[in-house]
C-alpha positions in Angstrom: 11.1 50.2 14.4 9.1 46.9 14.2 5.4 47.1 14.3 4.2 44.9 17.2 0.6 45.7 17.0 -2.0 43.0 16.5 -3.0 44.5 13.1 0.3 43.4 11.7 -0.6 39.7 12.1 -4.4 40.1 11.9 -4.6 37.9 8.8 -3.0 34.9 10.4 -5.2 34.0 13.4 -4.8 30.2 13.3 -2.2 28.2 15.1 -0.6 25.4 13.2 -2.2 22.1 14.0 0.2 19.2 14.6 -0.7 15.6 14.6 0.2 13.7 17.8 3.1 11.3 17.3 2.5 7.5 17.4 4.2 7.4 20.8 1.8 10.2 22.2 -1.2 8.2 21.0 0.1 4.9 22.4 0.8 6.5 25.8 -2.7 8.1 25.9 -4.3 4.7 25.1 -2.2 2.9 27.6 -3.1 5.4 30.3 -6.8 5.0 29.6 -6.6 1.2 29.7 -4.4 1.0 32.8 -7.3 0.4 35.1 -8.9 -2.1 32.7 -9.5 -5.7 33.6 -9.7 -6.6 29.9 -6.7 -8.7 28.9 -7.2 -8.1 25.1 -7.3 -4.3 25.7 -4.2 -4.4 27.8 -2.4 -6.5 25.2 -3.4 -4.0 22.5 -2.1 -1.1 24.5 1.2 -2.8 25.1 1.4 -3.7 21.3 0.8 0.0 20.5 3.5 1.1 22.9 6.0 -1.4 21.5 5.2 -0.4 17.9 5.5 3.3 18.7 8.9 2.6 20.2 9.8 0.5 17.2 10.4 -2.4 19.5 7.5 -4.7 18.5 8.7 -8.2 17.4 8.0 -8.5 13.7 9.1 -10.6 10.7 11.7 -9.4 8.3 9.0 -8.8 5.7 7.0 -6.6 8.1 10.2 -4.6 9.0 10.8 -4.0 5.3 7.2 -3.0 4.7 7.3 -0.5 7.6 10.6 0.9 6.4 9.1 1.6 3.0 5.9 3.0 4.5 7.9 5.4 6.7 10.5 6.5 4.2 8.9 6.2 0.8 5.1 6.8 1.2 4.6 7.1 -2.6 6.1 3.7 -3.2 4.1 2.3 -0.3 0.8 3.7 -1.7 1.6 2.3 -5.1 2.4 -1.2 -3.7 -0.8 -1.1 -1.5 -2.8 -0.2 -4.6 -1.2 -3.1 -6.6 -2.2 -5.5 -3.8 -5.8 -4.1 -3.8 -5.4 -2.6 -0.3 -5.8 1.0 -1.5 -9.4 0.7 -2.6 
């Protein structure tokens, strides 16, 4: 019979922490700025939403950079370091 007592899992009392997705963050920011009269803040919220949905208008170079960032983080880190961005 399986032991279902709390002592069986007493050593693991922490829940795994997950990072919110880009879309979750963008939605939260947009919701907070919805009542704002600040045009720059509203533009930024819209930009975040479009980026999270991968619908932001970008150049071909930017699309390529984001693809590498997303799928090859080690290569992206190396390239950023070579450009002096990683310092």
